[in-house]
C-alpha positions in Angstrom: 0.0 0.0 0.0 1.3 3.5 -0.9 2.1 5.9 1.8 0.6 8.8 0.0 -2.5 9.6 -1.7 -2.9 9.3 -5.5 -5.5 12.0 -5.7 -7.0 10.4 -8.8 -4.2 11.5 -11.1 -1.4 9.9 -13.0 1.9 10.2 -11.3 3.5 13.1 -13.5 0.4 15.0 -13.1 0.0 14.5 -9.3 3.8 15.7 -8.7 3.3 18.6 -10.8 -0.1 19.6 -9.0 1.7 19.1 -5.5 4.7 21.2 -6.7 2.5 23.9 -7.7 0.5 23.8 -4.4 3.5 23.8 -2.2 5.0 26.6 -4.2 1.9 28.6 -3.9 1.4 27.8 -0.2 4.8 28.8 0.7 4.6 31.9 -1.5 1.1 33.2 0.0 1.5 31.4 3.4 -2.0 30.5 2.9 -4.1 28.4 0.4 -7.8 27.2 0.0 -8.1 23.7 -1.2 -9.7 20.4 -0.6 -9.0 18.3 2.6 -6.9 15.5 0.9 -4.9 17.8 -1.2 -4.2 20.0 1.8 -3.1 17.1 3.8 -0.6 16.0 1.1 0.6 19.6 0.7 0.9 19.9 4.3 3.4 16.9 4.7 5.7 18.1 1.7 5.6 21.8 3.0 6.7 20.8 6.5 9.6 18.9 5.1 10.5 21.9 3.1 10.6 24.1 6.1 12.5 21.6 8.0 15.2 21.6 5.2 15.2 25.4 5.2 16.0 25.4 8.9 19.0 23.4 8.1 20.2 26.4 6.0 23.1 24.8 4.1 23.6 24.6 0.4 22.5 20.9 0.0 19.2 21.8 1.7 18.8 24.8 -0.6 19.4 22.6 -3.6 17.0 19.9 -2.3 14.1 22.5 -1.9 14.9 24.0 -5.3 14.4 20.7 -6.9 10.8 20.5 -5.6 9.8 24.3 -5.4 9.2 25.8 -8.7 10.2 29.6 -8.1 13.6 30.7 -6.7 12.1 33.6 -5.1 9.8 31.4 -2.9 13.1 29.5 -2.0 14.8 32.8 -0.9 11.8 33.8 1.1 11.5 30.2 2.7 15.3 30.3 3.9 15.4 34.0 4.8 12.1 34.7 6.5 10.0 31.5 7.0 12.7 29.3 8.3 14.0 31.9 10.9 10.4 32.3 12.0 10.1 28.4 13.1 13.8 28.2 14.3 12.7 27.4 17.9 9.7 25.2 16.7 10.0 21.4 16.2 7.5 20.6 13.5 3.7 21.6 13.4 4.2 24.6 11.2 0.9 24.5 9.6 -2.8 24.8 10.6 -6.0 23.8 8.7 -9.5 25.1 9.2 -12.3 23.3 7.7 -14.6 25.6 5.5 -17.5 23.1 4.7 -18.4 21.3 1.5 -17.7 22.8 -1.9 -20.9 23.9 -3.8 -20.5 22.1 -7.1 -19.3 18.6 -5.8 -19.6 18.6 -2.1 -15.8 18.1 -1.7 -14.6 19.2 1.8 -12.8 22.5 1.5 -10.1 23.7 4.0 -7.8 26.6 4.5 -4.2 25.7 4.9 -1.9 28.3 6.5 1.3 28.8 8.4 1.0 28.9 12.1 
């Protein structure tokens, strides 16, 4: 059994969607999406913040291999990582917004604590 959700997409589309979600989340520090997508985004974003807290060149290159915008990586290492320097995990928070009008999917707001 896979340790991640497939989200009803082929592998390449799923990876691209998650890369975009994580990049947008770190850029705006808040996104609204479905519950399952938010949970997958949260897992990856927390790993990216943990890498940024390390702060070395290898960590920066690892983050750059996933996050699609260099400005977001700079923001992650310069501001976000410093903000969570004393915190061990739990960098994100999810608020339930209720079902989406079109298909009834559970919507949440994912934000940095």
